[in-house]
N, C-alpha and C positions, 0 to 999 in steps of 0.2 A: 514447739512444741504446740503453739497457739492455732497454728496451720493443721496440726494432725486433729486436735479437736474439733475446729472448726469441721473438714471432713467428715468427720465421724457423724458428728449433729446431720451434716447434710444428708447422710447415706439412712439414720434413723427418720429422718420426715420424709424424706422421697418412699420409706419403708412405711412409715404410719400414713402415709397419706396416699401412696399408692397401690398398697395390698388391700384396702377396703375397698378401692375403684373396681379393680380387677373382678374383685366379688361381686362387687355388683352391678357389673357389665354381663359376668359371666352365669348369672345366678338361674337362670330359665335354662342353659344348658347343665345345669348342675341339679335340678332340680328336677327337670322333665327328660328322661333319655326315651327319644321319640323312636316306636318299633312299626316300622313300616311292614305292611302285609307284604309279603312273593307272591308273585302270582303262581308259584307252584306251591305255595302253601294252599294257596284259594283254591285251586285245583284239588288236592289232596281233601279238604275239608270237604269241596262237593262232592266228592266221591265217597268216602267215608261218611258221612251225614248229610246223608240225600233230602232228609225230611226237614234240614234246619236253614230258614230259611235270611236271605239278608236283607238287612231294611236299612234304603235310606233316607236321611230328611236332610231339610234344608235348616238354618239356625236363622236367629232372626237377624244377623248381620252376614244372610245369604251362603256362608260356607256350608259345604256337604260334609255332612256329618253321616258315620257306618254303623252299622251293630248287626250282630247275631240275634233272631229268634228262635229258639229251641222251644215247642212248643209242647205241652203236654195235654194226652186225651181229655176232653169233658170240661167241666170247670176247676182248672188247676190256680191254683195261686201262682202271680207270678212276681219273680225276683228281675229288679233291675241289677245290674252287676258292674261297680267302679275297682277297675284294679289298680296295680302298683305302678309305681315311676316308672318300670322301665319293661311293661306289661303288653303286650300283644296277644288280647283278649281271645283268641279262637282257641290257644291251650284249654283253657276251661271246657270245650266239648266233651274232652277227653274225659273227665268228673262224672259229669251230670249224670249216669245214670245211680250215680249214687245218692240220688235226691231225685228219685219217680216218683212221678205226681206233680213236679212241678215243673211251670214255664220259665224260660227264663230270657232274658236281654242282656245280651253283652255288649256294654257299648268302650267304641273306641273313641278314646281321647282327639282330641282336633290334631293331627298330625302323629297320631298313632294308627296303625290297620290300614282302614282305607278312607279315614276322615280328613279332610284336608285342614288347612290351617295351622296356628300357630299355639302350642297350648297356654294355658296361664291361667290363676284362682279364678277371676271372673269369670272366664272362658265358660271353667269347666263346671261351675256351679250354674251358669246361663246356660248351659246346656242339656245337664243333665233336669232341669226343670222342664225345657223341652224334650226330653225324652220321654217322663212321667208322664205328662201332657199327651203325648204320644200315646204311651200303653192304653193308660183310660179309653182309645178309642178304639183297643184291639176286641174284639168279638167277646163278650163275656168279664171283660177288664170289669172291676170296681175296684175303690181304693182301699176298703176295708179288707180287699185280698192281694194288694200290692205292695210290695217287702222292697226293702235297698239293702245293698250287700256291698259293703265297701273295705276293700283291703288296701292297708297298709296308707298311701297317699289317698287313696281312694274313699277310704274312711272319713278324710274331710269332706271329700263332695257327699257320702252318703248323707254327713251329719246336716250339711247346709241344705241340702235336698229335705230335708225333714224339717227344717226351719221353716220351708216354704210353703211345701206340700202336704197333706195330709197321708204320710205312707201307712200303711199298714205296722209298721216294727224294723229295725235295723238290726240287718248282724253284720259286726266289725268285725274284723280280724285283724290282728296286728294294727291293732290301731293309735294312735297317739291324742296327748293335751293338746299340743300346736305344734303348727312347723318350727315357729319361733323358740320354744322349749327345747326342740330337738338341736336344731341349729345350734344352739348355745351349747348342747353335750359337747361340739365337735368344732365350731369355732367361740371359743370361750374367750378367745382372745381379740373380738370383733365386737363391733354394738351393732349386733344382729339386730335388733330391733328398728334402728335407722337404717340399715341397709337392706332389711327384708320385703319385696315386694309382694309376694304369695305366703300368706300367712297360714290358711287354713285352723282359726282361732277355734277349735270346736269346741274347747273348754267353756269358752265363752258362751255358747249355744245350748249347751249340754243339761244346764236346770232349768229352762224353761221349757223344755221338751217331754216328751208325758206318752209317746210313744214305748211299747216293749223294745228292750234292749237284749241283744244275745252278743256277749264280747269274749271274744276269741284272744285270749293272750299266749303268747310262745315264751315258754319259762326262759329259755335261754336263747333271744331275741336278740342278736349281735347288730342288728342294723336300728330298731325300736325299741331300746331298751323296756323291759315288762313296765317298770315306773311310770312312765306316760302314760302307758292303756290304763293303770290301776287308777292313777290319778281321775282322766275322764269318765272311768267308769264309777269312781266315788262321789262325784259329782252331775251323775245325771240325774233329771227329774221323775221320770217313768218307771214301771218295773222292770228290774233286770237282773239279767242273771250271767256271771263270770264264769268261765272255763279258762283254766291254766292248762295248757299244755304240756306238762312236763318231756322236761330236754328236747322240745322243740325247739327250731331255732327260727330264722323269720320265713326261710324258704325251703322249709320242712314240714309247714303246721298242715296240710293237707293229708300226708302220710299219715299223721296220727290217728291212732286208732278209735279216738271220740269227734274228731271236727266233723265229719259228714254225718253222723248218728245224733250230732247236738245238733246243728243246721235241722235236721229231719225230723226231731221233737221240738224242735222250736216251732218250725212253719205249722207243724199238724196240732198244736195247741193253740195258736194263734189264729186257726182259719177254722178251726171246730167251735 
């Protein structure tokens, strides 16, 4: 019996030590689902959207970064777009006709699209700042007409950018309070606070942020439950508007009847 007990204790100890170690080592792959851009898709974008320009910049560490620039005529507002954790952002070009009169800079994270390097919180936030500074050098650009749009994972990037640069306002779709809070929902049996390297702690930054916020929450979000977006919205320090997309799930927000109309209205109000 003593031998059996000792064996069971060894198994328990191995699981208790081994599982957190495996999760710690694998977390980059669990958080960031890299999506490279196939050459066929790049050619399709060039054919279907000939006015869209590919932009390459060099990050501070020398990494080559990529984005798509869709410019609207005249002195249009510019929106920097930061996508989800499994998103190759060229798909957004399909829906930009829903926001006429708006220019877009669709950013590929490191390891995504045609951007080089490996993703991580510090790198993505640093790159977002780099893109904002680049955007202000574009003809006609100015901070009071430059917005950030963060979806899902990208909401954390957009919030961190707003804490460092004077963006005119933020659009957050399916956002979260912090990645740690979301992770605890799924990995309640693990010491998340000790293991998580990429925290994207938006709720710690939100009270000090005064930029106007449009918060788009999916009522039936099965990935980031709505409560996480509600918590972030509640502590936001500036003017704010919350839209709950009834019956929408995490990946069906854009098809909701008031998704794009809410964005158009928000941008029109903040620019005029």
